[in-house]
DRENPATI-549758 format. One record per residue: x, y, z of N, C-alpha, C, CB in turn. Coordinates in Angstrom, 1 decimal. Glycine has a CB too. Layout:
BEGIN
[pt [X Y Z] [X Y Z] [X Y Z] [X Y Z]],
...
end
This chain:
BEGIN
[pt [198.8 32.9 178.2] [197.5 32.3 177.6] [196.2 32.2 178.5] [197.7 30.9 177.1]],
[pt [195.2 32.7 178.3] [194.0 32.5 179.1] [193.3 30.9 179.0] [193.0 33.5 178.6]],
[pt [192.8 30.5 180.1] [192.4 29.3 180.2] [191.0 29.1 180.6] [193.1 28.7 180.9]],
[pt [190.5 30.2 181.4] [189.2 30.0 182.3] [188.0 30.0 181.4] [189.1 31.2 183.5]],
[pt [188.0 30.6 180.0] [187.0 30.4 179.2] [186.9 28.9 178.8] [187.2 31.4 178.0]],
[pt [187.8 28.3 178.6] [187.8 26.8 178.3] [187.0 26.2 179.2] [189.1 26.2 178.3]],
[pt [187.6 26.3 180.4] [187.1 25.6 181.6] [185.4 25.8 182.0] [188.1 26.1 182.9]],
[pt [185.3 27.0 182.0] [183.8 27.6 182.2] [183.1 26.9 181.2] [183.6 29.2 182.0]],
[pt [183.4 27.2 179.9] [182.6 26.7 178.5] [182.6 25.3 178.7] [183.3 27.1 176.9]],
[pt [183.5 24.6 179.0] [183.5 23.0 179.1] [182.4 22.4 180.2] [185.1 22.4 179.4]],
[pt [182.6 23.2 181.3] [181.6 22.9 182.5] [180.1 23.3 182.2] [182.0 23.9 183.8]],
[pt [179.9 24.4 181.7] [178.5 25.0 181.6] [178.0 24.1 180.1] [178.5 26.9 181.3]],
[pt [178.8 23.7 179.1] [178.4 22.9 178.2] [178.0 21.5 178.7] [179.3 22.8 177.3]],
[pt [178.7 21.1 179.7] [178.5 19.5 179.9] [177.1 19.6 180.9] [180.0 18.5 180.9]],
[pt [176.9 20.6 181.8] [175.7 20.8 182.7] [174.5 21.0 181.8] [175.9 22.0 183.9]],
[pt [174.5 22.1 180.9] [173.5 22.3 180.1] [172.9 21.4 179.4] [173.7 23.2 179.5]],
[pt [173.9 20.6 178.6] [173.6 19.5 177.8] [173.3 18.1 178.1] [174.4 19.5 177.0]],
[pt [173.8 18.2 179.4] [173.9 16.9 180.2] [174.5 15.4 179.0] [172.1 16.6 180.8]],
[pt [175.6 16.0 178.4] [176.1 14.9 177.6] [177.5 15.5 177.2] [175.0 14.4 176.4]],
[pt [178.6 14.5 177.1] [179.9 14.9 176.9] [180.3 15.8 175.8] [180.4 13.9 176.7]],
[pt [179.3 15.8 174.7] [179.3 16.6 173.5] [179.0 18.1 173.9] [178.3 16.0 172.5]],
[pt [178.3 18.1 175.0] [177.9 19.6 175.5] [179.2 20.1 175.8] [176.9 19.8 176.9]],
[pt [179.8 19.3 176.6] [181.3 19.7 177.1] [182.3 20.1 176.1] [181.9 18.6 177.9]],
[pt [182.0 19.4 174.9] [183.0 19.8 173.9] [182.5 21.2 173.0] [183.1 18.6 172.9]],
[pt [181.3 21.3 173.0] [180.8 22.6 172.2] [181.2 23.6 173.1] [179.0 22.6 171.9]],
[pt [181.0 23.5 174.6] [181.2 24.4 175.5] [182.8 25.0 175.7] [180.7 23.8 176.8]],
[pt [183.6 23.7 175.3] [185.2 23.9 175.5] [185.4 24.9 173.9] [186.4 21.8 175.5]],
[pt [184.7 24.5 172.9] [185.0 25.4 171.7] [184.6 26.8 171.7] [184.5 24.8 170.5]],
[pt [183.6 26.9 172.5] [182.8 28.7 172.4] [183.9 29.1 173.6] [180.6 29.0 173.1]],
[pt [184.4 28.5 174.6] [185.3 28.8 175.7] [186.7 29.3 175.0] [185.5 27.5 176.8]],
[pt [187.1 28.6 174.1] [188.3 28.9 173.5] [188.3 30.0 172.7] [188.6 27.9 172.8]],
[pt [187.2 30.0 171.9] [186.6 31.2 171.1] [186.8 32.5 171.8] [185.1 31.0 170.8]],
[pt [186.3 32.5 173.0] [186.3 33.7 173.9] [187.6 34.0 174.3] [185.6 33.5 175.2]],
[pt [188.5 32.9 174.7] [189.7 33.3 175.3] [190.5 33.6 174.2] [190.3 32.2 176.2]],
[pt [190.6 33.6 172.7] [191.7 34.2 171.9] [190.9 35.3 171.1] [192.6 33.2 171.0]],
[pt [189.7 35.8 171.7] [189.3 37.0 171.3] [188.5 37.1 169.9] [190.3 37.9 171.3]],
[pt [187.9 35.8 169.6] [187.3 35.8 168.2] [186.3 36.6 168.1] [186.9 34.6 167.8]],
[pt [185.5 37.2 169.3] [184.3 37.7 169.2] [184.5 39.2 169.2] [183.4 37.3 170.2]],
[pt [185.8 39.9 169.5] [186.0 41.1 169.5] [186.0 41.9 168.3] [186.9 41.2 170.0]],
[pt [185.5 43.1 168.2] [185.3 43.9 167.2] [186.5 44.6 167.0] [184.2 44.7 167.3]],
[pt [186.9 45.0 165.8] [188.3 45.8 165.7] [188.5 47.0 166.4] [188.6 46.2 164.4]],
[pt [187.3 47.6 166.8] [187.3 48.8 167.3] [188.0 48.6 168.8] [185.6 49.4 167.3]],
[pt [187.9 47.6 169.4] [188.4 47.1 170.7] [189.8 47.3 170.8] [188.1 45.8 170.9]],
[pt [190.6 47.5 169.6] [191.9 47.6 169.7] [192.2 49.0 169.2] [192.6 46.6 168.9]],
[pt [192.4 49.9 170.0] [192.7 51.5 169.6] [193.7 51.5 168.6] [193.3 52.6 170.9]],
[pt [195.2 50.8 168.8] [196.1 50.8 168.0] [195.9 50.6 166.2] [196.7 49.8 168.7]],
[pt [195.0 49.5 166.2] [194.4 49.1 164.9] [193.8 50.2 164.1] [193.4 48.1 165.1]],
[pt [193.1 51.2 164.9] [192.4 52.3 164.3] [193.6 53.3 163.7] [191.3 53.1 165.5]],
[pt [194.7 53.5 164.3] [195.7 54.4 163.9] [196.5 53.5 163.0] [196.5 55.0 165.1]],
[pt [196.4 52.3 162.9] [196.9 51.6 161.9] [198.8 51.1 162.6] [196.8 52.9 160.3]],
[pt [198.7 51.0 163.7] [199.8 50.7 164.3] [199.7 49.4 165.2] [200.2 52.0 165.1]],
[pt [200.8 48.9 166.0] [200.7 47.9 166.8] [201.0 48.5 168.2] [201.6 46.8 166.4]],
[pt [201.0 47.5 169.3] [201.0 48.0 170.5] [202.4 48.2 170.9] [200.3 47.1 171.4]],
[pt [203.3 47.8 170.3] [204.8 48.3 170.3] [205.3 49.6 169.9] [205.4 47.5 169.5]],
[pt [204.2 50.2 169.4] [204.8 51.7 168.8] [205.1 52.6 169.8] [203.8 52.5 167.7]],
[pt [205.9 53.4 169.5] [206.4 54.3 170.4] [205.6 55.4 170.4] [207.7 54.7 170.3]],
[pt [205.7 56.4 171.6] [204.7 57.6 171.8] [204.8 58.4 170.4] [205.2 58.6 173.2]],
[pt [206.0 58.6 170.0] [206.5 59.3 168.9] [205.5 59.0 167.7] [208.1 58.9 168.7]],
[pt [205.6 57.6 167.4] [205.0 57.0 166.3] [203.6 57.2 166.4] [205.3 55.7 166.3]],
[pt [203.0 57.1 167.8] [201.5 57.2 168.0] [200.9 58.6 167.5] [201.2 57.0 169.4]],
[pt [201.6 59.8 168.1] [201.5 61.1 167.9] [201.7 61.4 166.5] [202.3 61.8 168.9]],
[pt [202.6 61.0 165.8] [202.6 61.2 164.3] [201.6 60.5 163.6] [203.8 60.8 163.8]],
[pt [201.2 59.1 163.8] [199.9 58.7 163.3] [198.4 59.4 163.5] [199.8 57.6 163.7]],
[pt [198.5 59.8 164.8] [197.2 60.5 165.3] [197.2 61.9 164.5] [197.2 60.7 167.3]],
[pt [198.3 62.6 164.5] [198.2 64.0 163.6] [198.1 63.7 162.2] [199.4 64.8 163.7]],
[pt [198.6 62.9 161.6] [198.3 62.4 159.9] [196.8 62.1 159.9] [199.4 60.8 159.3]],
[pt [196.4 61.3 160.5] [195.2 60.9 160.3] [194.1 61.9 160.7] [195.0 59.8 160.9]],
[pt [194.1 62.6 161.6] [193.1 63.7 162.1] [193.3 64.9 161.2] [193.4 64.2 163.7]],
[pt [194.4 65.2 160.4] [194.4 66.3 159.3] [193.7 65.7 158.0] [195.9 66.8 158.9]],
[pt [193.7 64.5 158.2] [192.9 64.1 156.8] [191.5 64.0 157.1] [193.3 62.6 156.1]],
[pt [191.0 63.6 158.2] [189.5 63.5 158.4] [188.8 64.5 159.3] [189.2 62.3 158.9]],
[pt [189.7 65.5 159.7] [189.3 66.6 160.5] [187.9 67.3 159.8] [190.6 67.7 160.7]],
[pt [186.8 67.5 160.3] [185.5 68.1 160.0] [185.8 69.3 159.1] [184.7 68.5 161.2]],
[pt [186.9 70.3 159.8] [187.1 71.5 159.0] [187.9 71.3 157.6] [187.9 72.4 159.9]],
[pt [188.5 70.1 157.3] [189.0 70.0 156.3] [188.3 69.3 155.2] [189.9 69.5 156.6]],
[pt [186.9 68.8 155.5] [186.0 68.1 154.7] [184.7 68.9 154.5] [185.7 66.8 155.3]],
[pt [184.8 70.2 154.5] [183.7 70.9 154.4] [183.4 70.9 153.0] [183.9 72.2 154.9]],
[pt [183.9 70.8 152.0] [183.5 70.9 150.4] [183.1 69.4 149.9] [185.0 71.4 149.5]],
[pt [183.0 68.6 150.7] [182.5 67.4 150.4] [180.9 67.0 150.4] [183.1 66.6 151.2]],
[pt [180.5 65.9 149.7] [179.1 65.6 149.9] [178.7 65.2 151.2] [178.7 64.6 149.1]],
[pt [177.5 65.6 151.5] [177.1 65.1 153.0] [177.3 63.9 153.5] [175.7 65.2 153.3]],
[pt [177.2 63.1 152.8] [177.4 61.3 153.2] [178.9 61.4 153.4] [177.0 59.9 151.7]],
[pt [179.7 61.8 152.6] [181.3 61.7 152.6] [181.6 62.4 154.0] [182.2 62.6 151.3]],
[pt [180.9 63.7 154.3] [181.5 64.4 155.4] [181.0 63.8 156.8] [181.1 65.9 155.3]],
[pt [180.0 63.1 156.9] [179.5 62.3 157.8] [180.3 61.2 158.1] [178.3 61.9 157.4]],
[pt [180.7 60.4 157.0] [181.7 59.3 157.3] [183.1 59.8 157.7] [181.9 58.5 156.1]],
[pt [183.6 61.0 157.2] [184.8 61.7 157.7] [184.6 62.3 159.3] [185.1 63.0 156.7]],
[pt [183.5 62.7 159.4] [183.2 63.1 161.1] [183.2 61.7 162.0] [181.4 63.9 161.2]],
[pt [182.7 60.7 161.6] [182.7 59.3 162.3] [184.1 58.9 162.5] [181.9 58.2 161.4]],
[pt [184.9 58.9 161.4] [186.1 58.6 161.3] [187.0 59.4 162.2] [186.4 58.7 160.1]],
[pt [186.9 60.7 162.2] [187.5 61.7 163.0] [187.1 61.4 164.5] [187.0 63.2 162.6]],
[pt [186.0 61.1 164.9] [185.5 60.3 166.2] [186.3 59.2 166.8] [184.2 59.8 165.9]],
[pt [186.3 58.4 165.7] [186.9 57.0 166.0] [188.4 57.2 166.3] [186.7 56.0 164.8]],
[pt [189.1 58.1 165.6] [190.5 58.4 165.7] [190.8 59.1 167.1] [190.9 59.4 164.4]],
[pt [190.0 60.2 167.5] [190.2 60.9 168.8] [189.9 60.0 170.0] [189.4 62.2 168.8]],
[pt [188.8 59.0 169.7] [188.7 58.0 170.9] [189.6 57.2 170.9] [187.6 57.3 170.8]],
[pt [190.3 56.5 169.9] [191.5 55.4 170.0] [192.6 56.3 170.6] [192.0 54.7 168.5]],
[pt [193.0 57.5 170.2] [194.0 58.1 170.8] [193.8 58.3 172.2] [194.2 59.0 170.2]],
[pt [192.7 58.6 172.7] [192.5 58.9 174.0] [192.6 57.7 174.7] [191.4 59.5 174.3]],
[pt [192.3 56.6 174.3] [192.4 55.2 174.9] [193.8 54.8 175.0] [191.7 54.2 174.1]],
[pt [194.3 55.1 173.9] [195.9 54.8 174.1] [196.6 55.5 175.0] [196.7 55.1 172.9]],
[pt [196.3 56.7 175.1] [196.9 57.8 176.1] [196.8 57.3 177.6] [196.0 59.2 176.1]],
[pt [195.5 56.7 178.0] [195.0 56.3 178.9] [195.9 54.9 179.4] [193.6 56.2 178.7]],
[pt [196.0 54.3 178.4] [196.5 52.7 178.5] [197.9 53.0 178.8] [196.2 51.7 177.0]],
[pt [198.6 53.9 178.2] [199.9 54.0 178.5] [200.0 54.9 179.9] [200.7 54.6 177.3]],
[pt [199.6 55.6 180.3] [199.5 56.3 181.7] [199.5 55.0 182.9] [198.0 57.3 181.9]],
[pt [198.6 53.9 182.5] [198.6 53.0 183.5] [199.7 52.3 183.6] [197.6 52.2 183.4]],
[pt [200.7 52.1 182.5] [201.9 51.2 182.6] [203.0 51.6 183.7] [202.6 51.1 181.2]],
end
């Protein structure tokens, strides 16, 4: 469990507000940063593919193939312009997430 955000938040809050309540506010903000409350779902590439980080390589490949075949721009040619743009954006997100997962798995 991370703790440094809480510590830095407490110290910064105390020094900025010059009051113990500032330390408490800083501690709360530091805790929020430590537990990733401010992270967007896009920061988790596994969530884009609908998987957890414990998924096997085969499950990752299967989820990628299933999703990209559904949202690939070649498959969405007959849709309305707005739906096609949404599908292209989703396909880009899927490709980006898959690439990030592959890089993360290589580092292990």
